[in-house]
C-alpha positions as CSV (number, residue, x, y, z in Angstrom):
1,M,3.5,0.1,23.6
2,I,5.5,3.2,22.8
3,V,2.7,5.5,21.6
4,P,-0.4,5.8,23.8
5,M,-3.6,4.5,22.4
6,T,-5.3,7.9,22.9
7,H,-2.8,9.5,20.5
8,I,-3.4,6.8,17.9
9,L,-7.2,7.2,18.3
10,A,-6.9,11.0,18.0
11,I,-4.8,10.8,14.8
12,S,-7.1,8.2,13.4
13,A,-10.2,10.3,14.2
14,A,-8.6,13.4,12.6
15,M,-7.8,11.4,9.5
16,F,-11.3,10.0,9.3
17,V,-12.9,13.4,9.7
18,M,-10.6,14.9,7.0
19,G,-11.5,12.0,4.7
20,L,-15.2,12.4,5.4
21,A,-15.0,16.2,4.8
22,C,-13.3,15.5,1.5
23,V,-15.9,13.0,0.4
24,L,-18.8,15.3,1.4
25,A,-17.4,18.6,0.1
26,Q,-15.8,17.7,-3.2
27,R,-17.5,17.3,-6.5
28,N,-14.5,15.8,-8.4
29,L,-14.7,12.0,-8.5
30,I,-10.9,11.5,-7.9
31,R,-10.9,13.7,-4.9
32,I,-13.9,11.7,-3.5
33,L,-12.0,8.5,-4.0
34,I,-8.9,10.0,-2.2
35,G,-11.2,11.0,0.7
36,F,-12.5,7.5,0.9
37,E,-9.0,6.1,0.9
38,I,-8.1,8.4,3.8
39,M,-11.0,7.1,5.8
40,L,-10.0,3.5,5.1
41,N,-6.4,4.3,6.2
42,A,-7.8,5.8,9.4
43,V,-9.6,2.5,10.2
44,G,-6.5,0.5,9.4
45,L,-4.4,2.7,11.8
46,T,-7.0,2.1,14.5
47,L,-6.9,-1.6,14.0
48,V,-3.1,-1.8,14.1
49,G,-3.0,0.4,17.2
50,A,-5.6,-1.8,19.0
51,S,-3.7,-4.9,17.8
52,A,-0.5,-3.6,19.3
53,L,-2.3,-2.6,22.5
54,W,-3.8,-6.0,23.1
55,Q,-0.7,-7.8,21.7
56,K,-2.8,-9.9,19.3
57,V,-2.0,-10.3,15.6
58,D,-5.7,-10.3,14.5
59,G,-5.9,-6.6,13.8
60,Q,-2.8,-6.6,11.7
61,I,-3.9,-9.5,9.6
62,F,-7.2,-7.8,9.1
63,V,-5.4,-4.7,7.9
64,I,-3.5,-6.7,5.3
65,F,-6.9,-8.0,4.0
66,L,-8.2,-4.5,4.1
67,M,-5.3,-3.2,2.0
68,A,-5.9,-6.0,-0.5
69,V,-9.6,-5.1,-0.8
70,T,-8.7,-1.4,-1.0
71,S,-6.3,-1.9,-3.8
72,A,-8.9,-3.9,-5.8
73,E,-11.4,-1.1,-5.1
74,V,-9.0,1.5,-6.3
75,A,-8.4,-0.4,-9.5
76,I,-12.1,-0.8,-10.3
77,A,-12.9,2.8,-9.3
78,L,-10.2,4.3,-11.5
79,A,-11.3,2.2,-14.4
80,L,-14.8,3.5,-13.9
81,V,-13.5,7.1,-13.6
82,V,-11.7,6.7,-16.9
83,Y,-14.8,5.3,-18.5
84,L,-17.0,8.1,-17.2
85,R,-14.5,10.7,-18.2
86,R,-14.6,9.5,-21.8
87,R,-18.4,9.2,-21.7
88,K,-19.2,12.7,-20.3
89,A,-15.9,14.5,-20.7
90,T,-16.0,15.7,-17.0
91,L,-15.2,14.3,-13.6
92,E,-17.7,16.4,-11.7
93,A,-20.0,14.2,-9.7
94,D,-23.1,16.3,-10.4
95,A,-22.8,15.5,-14.1
96,Y,-23.7,11.9,-13.4
97,A,-27.0,12.6,-11.5
98,G,-29.0,11.1,-14.4
99,M,-27.5,7.7,-13.7
100,K,-29.6,7.3,-10.6
101,G,-31.9,4.3,-10.7
């Protein structure tokens, strides 16, 4: 393995923390989705790094499935964002507090 696993884990942890900070700090729905995607990419990076370290293909196959689920999630989430934008004329997350069950 060319890159040490500690470097991969450090970059992945930094990406995950940045995504989590983006999700927790932002009020715009699109920025929250971007933060969530950054967190999923950090998990994928960790899986690929571990797969390369242990020389097994399982982690890489799981990342392919993760990317497929992520693309479906993005399509549904963006459709919801467009619908909510038309309904309330804003993308601020606080405007949708009345939708709690």
